[in-house]
N, C-alpha and C positions, 0 to 999 in steps of 0.2 A: 504494499500500499504506499502511495506517495506521502511524504511529509512535506507540508507546506511551510516554509520559513520566510517571515516577513523581515525586511530591513526597514526600520521606521525611526524617524526623528522629524518632528515638524519644523526644526531649525534646518535651513538649508546650508549647503556648502560643508557638509560634514563627510563627504566621499562616500555617500550611499552607492551611487552607480559603480564607482571604481572598485568598491569592496565587492558588490554583487558579481561584477565581472571576473575579478581575480579569484574570489572564493569558488564561484561556480566551475571555472576552468580547473582549479586544483581538485575539486571534488570529483570531476570527471577524469582527471589525471589519475586519481586513486581508484578508478573503476566504477564509480556511480553514474547513472544517468540522470542528467540535470537539465531542467528547463529554466531558462532566465526569462521571467514575466516582467515586461516593462509596462507599468501601470502609471507611470509619470507623464502626464500630458507634454512635458518638455521633451520626451523621447531620447534623452541622452544615452540611455542604455542601447537603445536600438542603433543610434548612430555610432556608438563605440563598437558595437558588435559587427555591424555591417560595413562601416567605413565610409564617412561622409565628407571627408576633407578634400576630395578632388572632384573635377566635373564627372569623371568616369564613376566614381562612387555615387554621386548624387543620381545619375541616370540609372545605375543598378538599383538603387533604393526605389526610385520611381517606378521601375519595372516591377519589383517585388510587391509594392503596394497596389499596383494594377491587377495583379495575378494571385496574390496570396491573401489569406485571411490575417486579422490582427485583433487586438483587444476590442475594439469599438465594433467592427463587423461581426465578431464572434458572438457579441451580446446583443446585437440589433434585433434578433427575433423576439427577445423579451422586451426590450426598451422601445422598439419601434413597432411593436404589435404586428411583426411579419408573420404570415401564415405558414410558419415551418418552425421546427424544434432547433435549439441550440445544438450545435454539432462541435466536435474537436477542433481546435485551431490547427492548421497546416503549418507547424512550427518550422523554422529555418535552421538547418545544421550550421554550427559555427565552424568556419574553415580552420583547420590546423588542430582541432581537438575532437576526437571521436567521443560520442555520448553527451555532447553538449549542444543545446537548442535554444533558439530564441523564439519567445512568443512576442511579436512586434508590438510596440505602443502605437498610439494614435493621438494626435493632437486633439481630435474632436471627442475623445473619451470623456473630457471635462463637461461635455454637453449633457451627460446623463446624471450629473451631480444633483441637480435640483429635483428631478423626478424620484431618484433613489432616496433622497432626503425626505421627501413626502411619504414614501413607502415605510421608511423606518421610524416615523413617528408612531406607528403602530395604532392609528386611530381610524375613524371612520372609513378613510380612503383605502384601508388596507384590503378590503375585499376586491377592488379593482386593480390593485397594484401588487397582489399577493405573490406573484412570480418573480418580482425584482430581487428582494433581499437574498434569495438563495441562487440566483441566476450566476454570479460570478464563481461561486464555489462549484456549481455544476459544470460551468465552462472548464474550470481548471481540472476537476476530476476526470471528465471525459478526455481532456487533452493528455493528461498524466497516463490514462489507460492506453491511448493510441500510441504513445511513445515509450511505454513501459518505464516511466521515469520514477527514480528514487526520491528526488527532491524538486520541488519548485521553489526557486529563490525569488521573491517578490520585490522588485525595486519601487518603493512607493515615493510619492510626491511629498514636499514638505508643507502639509496643511493638515488641519483638523476637521476636514469636510466630510460628508457622508460616505464618499467613495473609500476613503481611508479608514473610516470606522468599520465599514464592511470588510475590507480587505484584511485588517488586522484581526477582526473577531472570527473570520473563518480559517485563519491559520492555525497551525499546530504550535508553532514556535515563533518567537520574535527576538531579534538583536537591535540593539540601539547604538548605531555608530555616533561617534562624537569627535569634536576637535577640542584641543586643550585650550579653552578660553572661557571666559565669563558667560557668554550667551548659552553655551552648552550646559552649565550648571543651571541657568535659568530653564532651559528646556526640560531637563530632567525633573526639576521641581514642578514645572507645569504638567508633565506626564503623570506625575503621582496624583494629581488632581483629576485628570481627564480620563485616565485608563479604568479606574474603577467605575465610572459612569458608563462607559462604553461596555464594559464587562456585564454590569447589571442590565443594560439594555439587550445585549446578546442573549443572556440567559432568559429574559422575558420572550424574546423572539423565538428561541428555539423551543419554548414551551407552549407556544400558540399553535392550536391544532390547524388553523387555516394557513399557516406558513410550513408546518411540517407536512401537511398533505397536498402542497402546491405542486405544480408540475416540476418546479425546480425548488426543492425542499430546503429550508434553512437548516443548517446542520447543528449537531450538539456542539457545545463550546469546549474546546480542549486546549486553548492557548496556554502556552507556558513561556516564561522568560529564560533565556539562554544566558545572556549577559551583555556587556557593552564592549565596544571596540573604540579605543582612543587613538586618534591619528593625526597627522599633519603636524608634528612638533619637530623642532629642530633639535639636532644633536650636536654636542661640542665635547671633544675629548672622550667619546664613547657613552656620554651620558646626556640626558635631557638638560638644556639650559635651565637656570634657575627659575626663570619666568614661567616655563612651561611646567616645571615640577610643581609649582604652586597650583596650577589650575589642573593638572592631573590628580594631584591629592584632593583637591575640592570636589572634582567629579565623582572620585571613588568614594568620598565620604558621603555625598548627597545621595549616590546609588545605594550604598549599604545601609545608611542611616534613616533615609527618607523614603526612597522609591521601593526598595525590596520589601520592607515590613508591610507596606500598604499593599503590594502585590501578593504578599503571603496570606494577608488577612482575605484577600479576594480569590484565594486558590489559583493565582497565576504564575507560580513558580514550581520548579522542580522540587523533589523531596531534598531536604537540607543536605543529606550526605552526598547527594549526586554530585554537587559542585565540588566539594572537597575531594571526593574520591577521584574525580577527573582533573585535579591539579588546579582548579580554580578557587582562588582565596576567597575570603569574606568580602573583597572589594567587587566581586562579580565581574571582573575585567578579563575578558576572553583573550584580548590581544592588544598590544601597544605598538603601533606601526608608524615609524617616523615619515617625514616628508618625502615624497618619491622625487622631488626636484625635477630635473630634466627628463627623467624616465617616463613621467606620465604623458608628456607630449608625444614620445615615441611610442608608448603603448597604444595611445589613441590612433596614432597614424597608421600603425601596422595591425590594428585589431588583435593585439596580442598582450598578455599579462606582462607586468613589469619585470617579472622573474623569468620569462620565457624569451625575452628579446635576445636575438643572436648579434654576434660581432658585426655582421653586415648591416643589421638595423641600427646599431649605435654609431658605427662609422668612425671609430676612434682606433687608435694604435698606441703601443707602448704603456707607460705608466697611467694614462688616462684610461685606457681600456681596462687595465688590471684593476683600477679603482672601481670602475664601473661593474665590472664582474663581481667583485667582492660585495658590492651594494646588492645586486641582483641575487646573490647566494643568500644574503640576510633576508631579503624579501621573500624568497622561496621558503626558507625556513619559517618565517612568520605566517605565511598563509598555509604551509603544510601542517604546522602545529594547530592552526584555527580550524582547518578542515577536519583534523583528526578529532578535535573536541567536539565539533558539530556532529560528526559520525558516531561517537561514543555517547554523547549525552542523548540524542535523539533516539539511538538504538535501545539504550538502556531503559529510557522512559517508556518506549513502545512495548518492551518486554514486560517491565514491571506493571504497566498500566493495563 
């Protein structure tokens, strides 16, 4: 059975898309079948996976969108009252990595926000809109079956709208990417207020007979917190600079002292022993990943993770090439460890649950 993992933070600029792509590639490298679901109307994940930096790339993307399904067209039968059922998306294989597929985004996906919001009020309009709250989950499940996927990684937009509420609550697990700054601390504090409300809504929705018996049933709520990822900080002499150390510490304190206790109260965490057994400390930090610097631009240009770039990609020689290769080895280790944690935590919970 597929495991749906959301990468969510309503603060923008925390490298959700980069993390989704690099983690998905590593999971596939470890033998898992992975679908990258681009649910952000900005479509950055789709651009990164397909390559939009050249005229040829733009033409290829246009051709794909003219012939392939995407998140919006896949949901159109429900949201646009089309006389056909939702079917699995025809995902696009990612070049260079077997077992990795893209469920493309669509700028127009945001058009469904208002209608979905009305349906999720669970008021008198629910009879007319009963098929909407469960439609995204139905689409994901059918697509996962078609591609025999082990994981769907969901790259979410930076918002607190109805679509994100739905996406998070139909997921099995979630991670919170952050950057080492004041605004990430604010975002975590905000999530501690928002997530319990969303969870209570989802529990109510899953208990409503009208939604359980819909053509696209709203699922039981199984969401569990995996942890945070702290990124984009600078390294000096092998350690985080003092300014970044300060914000990393504040993020970890806010997560462990504020967010996690609230999630535990609302049954949104794994069993306490699972985190420690898998080497995750009381900070609930899955990974600390420093700034990619120039590697990120090359990664986007060649639609390849930062750790899989070749010497031809980086176009350097001598000492500079050696330094770059050492950085790539570090990033490979970061994402390899992160992928192992994801595999172990999700597998252990699936067995124990």
